[in-house]
C-alpha positions as CSV (number, residue, x, y, z in Angstrom):
1,M,244.9,44.9,198.1
2,Q,246.9,42.9,200.8
3,F,250.3,43.3,202.2
4,T,251.8,40.4,204.0
5,L,255.1,40.9,205.8
6,Q,256.9,37.5,205.3
7,H,260.5,38.1,207.1
8,T,262.4,41.0,208.5
9,D,266.3,40.8,208.8
10,S,267.6,40.6,212.2
11,R,270.5,43.0,211.5
12,S,268.9,45.5,209.7
13,K,265.4,46.9,208.5
14,A,265.2,45.1,205.5
15,R,262.2,43.0,204.8
16,A,260.6,40.4,202.5
17,G,256.8,40.5,201.7
18,Q,254.0,40.0,199.0
19,L,251.5,42.6,197.9
20,E,248.5,41.1,196.4
21,T,246.6,43.3,193.8
22,A,243.6,43.0,191.3
23,H,246.0,42.4,188.5
24,G,248.4,39.8,190.3
25,S,251.1,39.3,193.1
26,I,254.0,41.5,193.8
27,Q,257.1,39.9,195.8
28,T,259.1,42.8,197.7
29,P,261.5,44.5,197.6
30,I,260.4,45.2,194.0
31,F,261.8,47.6,191.4
32,M,259.1,49.1,189.0
33,P,260.3,50.0,185.3
34,V,259.1,53.3,184.6
35,G,256.6,53.5,181.6
36,T,256.1,57.2,181.5
37,A,253.6,57.6,178.5
38,A,252.1,53.8,178.6
39,T,255.4,52.0,177.5
40,V,259.0,51.3,179.0
41,K,261.1,53.1,176.5
42,A,262.7,50.5,173.8
43,V,260.8,47.3,175.6
44,H,257.8,45.3,174.3
45,Q,255.4,44.0,177.0
46,H,256.5,41.0,176.1
47,E,260.1,41.3,177.2
48,L,259.0,43.0,180.1
49,D,257.0,40.0,181.2
50,K,258.9,37.0,179.9
51,D,262.7,38.2,180.0
52,I,262.7,41.2,182.4
53,R,260.1,39.6,184.8
54,A,258.8,42.7,186.0
55,Q,255.8,42.3,188.3
56,I,254.5,46.0,188.1
57,I,255.4,48.7,186.1
58,L,254.6,52.7,186.6
59,G,253.0,55.3,184.5
60,N,252.8,58.8,184.5
61,T,249.5,60.9,185.2
62,Y,250.7,64.2,183.8
63,H,252.1,62.6,180.5
64,L,249.0,60.2,180.1
65,Y,246.6,63.1,180.7
66,L,248.1,65.2,178.1
67,R,248.7,62.5,175.5
68,P,246.8,60.5,174.5
69,G,244.1,61.6,176.6
70,L,241.4,60.1,178.8
71,D,238.6,59.2,175.9
72,I,240.7,56.5,174.4
73,R,241.6,55.1,177.9
74,R,237.6,54.6,178.7
75,Q,237.2,53.1,175.6
76,T,239.8,50.4,176.3
77,G,239.0,49.4,180.1
78,G,241.9,51.6,181.0
79,L,245.8,51.5,180.7
80,H,245.6,47.9,181.1
81,G,243.3,47.6,177.9
82,F,245.3,50.1,176.0
83,N,249.0,49.0,176.3
84,G,248.4,45.1,176.7
85,W,250.0,44.9,180.1
86,Q,248.2,42.7,182.5
87,K,250.0,42.6,185.6
88,P,249.7,45.7,188.2
89,I,250.2,49.3,187.5
90,L,251.3,52.0,189.7
91,T,250.3,55.8,188.5
92,D,252.1,58.7,190.1
93,S,250.1,61.8,190.5
94,G,251.9,64.1,188.1
95,G,253.4,66.0,191.5
96,F,256.7,65.8,190.1
97,Q,256.3,66.7,186.6
98,V,254.6,69.8,188.0
99,Y,257.5,70.4,190.4
100,S,259.9,70.0,187.1
101,L,258.1,72.6,185.3
102,A,258.8,75.5,187.5
103,H,258.7,78.0,184.7
104,R,255.5,76.9,183.6
105,R,253.3,76.7,186.6
106,K,251.7,78.3,189.4
107,I,250.6,76.7,192.6
108,K,247.8,77.8,194.5
109,E,245.6,76.5,197.2
110,D,243.4,75.0,195.1
111,G,245.8,73.4,192.9
112,V,248.4,73.8,190.3
113,T,247.8,75.7,186.8
114,F,250.4,74.8,184.2
115,Q,251.4,75.0,180.5
116,S,251.6,71.9,178.8
117,H,255.3,71.1,177.4
118,I,254.0,69.8,174.2
119,D,251.6,72.9,173.0
120,G,251.7,75.6,175.9
121,S,248.1,75.0,176.5
122,K,247.1,75.6,180.1
123,H,245.6,73.0,182.5
124,T,244.8,72.7,186.0
125,F,245.4,69.9,188.5
126,T,243.4,69.8,191.6
127,P,243.8,66.9,194.4
128,E,239.9,65.9,193.2
129,G,240.9,66.1,189.6
130,V,243.9,64.1,190.1
131,M,242.0,61.3,191.5
132,D,239.5,61.3,188.6
133,I,242.3,61.2,186.2
134,Q,244.0,58.1,188.0
135,R,240.6,56.6,188.4
136,T,240.4,56.8,184.4
137,I,243.5,55.6,183.8
138,G,242.8,52.5,185.9
139,A,246.0,52.1,187.9
140,D,245.9,49.5,190.7
141,I,248.0,52.0,192.9
142,I,247.6,55.6,192.5
143,M,249.2,58.5,194.1
144,A,247.9,61.3,196.0
145,F,248.7,64.8,194.7
146,D,251.6,66.6,196.4
147,E,254.0,69.4,196.0
148,C,257.8,68.1,195.6
149,T,260.0,70.6,197.2
150,P,263.1,71.6,195.3
151,Y,266.4,71.2,197.0
152,P,267.8,73.1,198.4
153,C,264.7,74.9,199.9
154,D,264.6,76.9,203.3
155,F,263.0,75.3,206.1
156,R,259.8,77.9,205.9
157,Y,259.2,77.0,202.1
158,A,259.3,73.1,202.9
159,K,257.0,73.7,205.7
160,N,254.4,75.4,204.0
161,S,254.8,72.9,201.1
162,M,254.5,70.2,203.5
163,E,251.4,71.6,205.0
164,L,249.7,72.1,201.7
165,T,250.6,68.1,200.7
166,H,248.8,67.3,203.8
167,R,245.7,69.3,203.1
168,W,245.7,68.2,199.6
169,L,245.8,64.5,200.9
170,Q,242.7,65.0,202.7
171,R,241.0,66.3,199.6
172,C,242.7,63.5,197.7
173,V,241.0,60.8,200.3
174,D,237.7,62.5,200.3
175,R,237.4,62.1,196.9
176,F,239.0,58.6,196.3
177,D,236.7,57.4,198.9
178,S,233.4,59.0,197.5
179,T,233.8,57.4,194.0
180,E,234.2,54.0,192.5
181,P,236.7,52.3,190.2
182,H,235.7,52.4,186.8
183,Y,236.8,49.2,185.6
184,G,235.6,46.9,188.4
185,Y,238.7,46.0,190.0
186,H,240.2,47.6,193.4
187,Q,242.5,50.6,193.5
188,S,244.4,51.6,196.5
189,L,245.6,55.2,197.2
190,F,249.0,55.7,198.6
191,P,249.7,59.1,200.4
192,I,253.2,60.9,200.0
193,V,255.6,61.9,202.8
194,Q,257.3,65.3,202.1
195,G,259.7,67.7,204.4
196,S,262.6,68.0,202.2
197,T,265.8,67.2,204.1
198,Y,264.5,68.8,207.5
199,P,264.0,65.8,210.1
200,E,261.5,67.6,212.2
201,L,259.5,68.2,209.2
202,R,259.9,64.4,207.7
203,K,258.5,63.4,211.1
204,I,255.5,65.5,211.2
205,S,254.7,64.5,207.6
206,A,255.4,60.6,208.4
207,E,253.0,60.7,211.4
208,T,250.2,62.9,209.4
209,I,250.5,60.4,206.4
210,A,250.4,57.1,208.7
211,S,247.1,58.6,210.7
212,F,245.1,58.4,207.2
213,G,245.5,54.5,207.6
214,R,245.9,54.0,203.9
215,E,246.8,50.8,202.4
216,G,250.3,51.8,201.8
217,N,252.6,54.8,202.0
218,A,255.2,56.7,199.7
219,I,258.1,58.7,200.5
220,G,258.7,61.7,198.0
221,G,260.6,64.6,197.8
222,L,264.1,62.6,197.7
223,S,266.6,62.1,194.9
224,V,266.3,65.7,193.7
225,G,270.0,66.8,194.3
226,E,270.5,66.3,198.2
227,P,273.6,64.5,199.2
228,V,273.0,60.9,199.3
229,E,273.4,60.7,203.0
230,D,270.6,62.9,203.5
231,M,268.3,60.8,201.3
232,Y,269.3,57.6,204.1
233,L,268.6,59.8,206.8
234,M,265.5,60.9,205.9
235,A,264.4,57.4,204.6
236,D,265.6,55.7,207.9
237,L,263.7,58.2,209.9
238,V,260.5,57.9,208.1
239,T,260.6,54.1,208.0
240,D,260.7,54.0,211.5
241,I,257.3,56.1,211.9
242,L,255.2,54.7,209.0
243,P,253.5,51.4,210.1
244,G,255.4,48.2,209.5
245,E,252.5,46.3,208.0
246,K,252.1,48.1,205.3
247,P,254.3,48.5,202.2
248,R,256.7,51.6,201.9
249,Y,257.4,53.3,198.6
250,L,260.3,55.4,197.9
251,M,259.8,57.5,194.8
252,G,262.5,58.0,192.1
253,V,265.5,56.2,193.7
254,G,267.9,55.4,192.4
255,T,271.2,53.7,191.5
256,P,271.9,50.1,192.3
257,E,273.7,51.1,195.4
258,N,270.9,53.6,196.5
259,I,268.4,50.6,196.1
260,L,270.7,48.4,198.2
261,E,271.0,50.8,201.1
262,C,267.4,51.6,201.0
263,I,266.1,48.1,201.2
264,G,268.3,47.8,204.4
265,L,266.5,50.9,205.7
266,G,263.1,49.0,205.3
267,I,262.0,50.3,202.0
268,D,259.9,47.7,199.7
269,M,259.1,49.5,196.9
270,F,261.6,51.5,194.3
271,D,261.1,53.2,190.9
272,C,263.6,55.3,188.6
273,V,264.2,56.4,184.8
274,L,267.9,55.9,185.4
275,P,268.4,52.1,184.1
276,T,266.4,52.8,180.8
277,R,267.7,56.4,180.3
278,N,271.2,55.4,180.9
279,A,270.7,52.5,178.8
280,R,270.0,55.0,175.8
281,H,273.3,56.4,176.4
282,G,275.3,53.2,176.6
283,V,275.8,52.8,180.2
284,L,275.2,49.3,181.6
285,Y,274.6,47.7,184.9
286,T,275.9,44.5,185.7
287,A,276.7,42.4,188.9
288,E,280.4,42.9,188.0
289,G,280.1,46.8,187.9
290,I,279.1,49.6,185.3
291,I,280.2,49.3,181.5
292,H,280.2,52.3,179.5
293,I,279.9,50.2,176.1
294,R,280.9,53.0,173.7
295,N,284.6,52.7,175.1
296,A,287.1,51.4,173.0
297,R,288.2,48.8,175.4
298,W,284.8,46.8,174.4
299,K,285.6,47.0,170.8
300,D,287.2,43.4,170.5
301,D,285.5,42.0,173.8
302,L,283.4,39.0,172.5
303,D,282.3,37.8,176.1
304,P,278.3,38.2,176.5
305,I,277.2,41.4,177.4
306,D,276.2,40.0,180.9
307,A,276.9,36.0,181.2
308,T,274.5,36.1,184.5
309,S,272.0,37.9,183.3
310,P,268.2,36.4,183.3
311,V,267.8,38.2,179.9
312,P,268.5,36.0,177.2
313,T,269.7,38.8,174.8
314,S,272.6,39.7,177.3
315,R,273.9,36.1,177.1
316,L,273.5,35.8,173.7
317,H,275.0,39.0,172.0
318,S,278.6,40.0,172.8
319,R,280.1,43.4,174.1
320,A,281.7,44.0,170.8
321,Y,278.6,43.8,169.1
322,L,276.6,46.1,171.4
323,R,279.5,48.6,171.0
324,H,279.1,48.3,167.2
325,L,275.5,48.9,167.3
326,F,276.0,52.0,169.5
327,I,278.8,53.5,167.6
328,N,276.4,53.0,164.3
329,D,273.4,54.5,165.9
330,E,271.7,51.2,165.6
331,I,268.2,51.2,167.6
332,L,268.7,47.4,168.6
333,G,271.6,48.9,170.7
334,M,269.4,51.0,172.8
335,Q,266.9,47.9,173.0
336,L,269.6,45.6,174.1
337,A,271.2,48.0,176.7
338,T,267.7,48.7,178.0
339,L,266.9,44.9,178.5
340,Q,270.1,44.2,180.3
341,N,269.9,47.2,182.7
342,L,266.2,46.4,183.7
343,G,267.0,42.7,184.0
344,F,269.8,43.8,186.2
345,Y,267.7,45.7,188.4
346,L,265.0,42.9,188.7
347,W,267.7,40.3,189.4
348,L,269.1,42.6,192.1
349,V,266.0,43.2,194.3
350,G,265.1,39.5,193.8
351,E,268.9,38.4,195.1
352,A,268.2,40.9,198.0
353,R,264.7,39.5,198.7
354,Q,266.1,36.1,198.8
355,H,269.0,36.7,201.0
356,I,266.7,38.5,203.3
357,L,265.0,35.3,203.8
358,D,268.0,33.3,204.0
359,G,269.0,35.5,206.9
360,D,272.4,36.8,205.2
361,F,271.1,40.0,203.9
362,L,273.5,42.7,205.4
363,D,276.8,40.7,204.7
364,W,275.4,40.3,201.0
365,K,274.4,43.8,200.4
366,N,277.7,45.3,202.0
367,K,279.5,43.4,199.3
368,M,277.2,44.1,196.5
369,V,277.3,47.8,197.2
370,Q,281.1,47.8,196.7
371,Q,280.5,45.7,193.4
372,V,277.9,47.4,191.8
373,R,279.8,50.9,191.7
374,V,282.8,49.4,190.3
375,R,283.4,51.3,186.6
376,L,284.8,48.3,184.4
């Protein structure tokens, strides 16, 4: 994997770059649609590629390990062969899912024992095992196994958790470096910065992560309920420490406003379930603001869903039609809304990239932040 930093904004920390992987190039900043269980909900791979113009998608180790399991992945040459997506894939380690199963898991030095949310069966994730699972899934970028701390948590818990994450990271690196990819192409391992909302812990973690010299780095444990100002403070602090010549990935973030602000703080890669999850509930993101399509005001609105969208269906169908689909619980409504939201997110990071290259990112960002938070 190779990352080329093409331009840094003179009035902020925003960067434009290009990431080369075995399955293609990624222009940063980038948003990664979340395909938790080998699919981005309500969207076909052809639409992801041709309409939304996604450059990379995300899969989840926890869910893919439980269903459909690893045997079918080996038979198909990994997740690319299984779901037909031939561009880059990133897999998270399952650490966040383990965090979310607080009542079903037990964390020890060796790893985490948890109960499946599907059938209650018991499983154990260790740093070594998670590396092996992600090797089998076959993602281009795989994440180190970490503990994601809840918010709020006291300093002692956050410190102990961070130190455990660092010990697990060493085990991940040892296993990763002692094994080979299963399918003949390069895979990259990204460590994850932790430390909750304590600046001194984030500084220690970022320095520790950077010392491993991996091909990219991630920031975890944010967007878990902390005030947004704390999220920005932690991102700003960490990007001053992580090496500038390597990509920086902020996990699980966020709203269009969050993404714009964090691009300005030097983040290159994002993922979040928000655009797809909210789409299924009739919440649409556009360059003009947020639309709640179930509201009665859209009943007779024959304007396109989003006249400026890069997604053809958003220009073809009206807001009145989309509302009709949602009111009648038609599956097509969720599909059209998902296409709109993902198309908008990819458009937004693409526009940010262009304005970084043009040298007017900060002015554009400040204007867009105000627009994208408006409720229409």
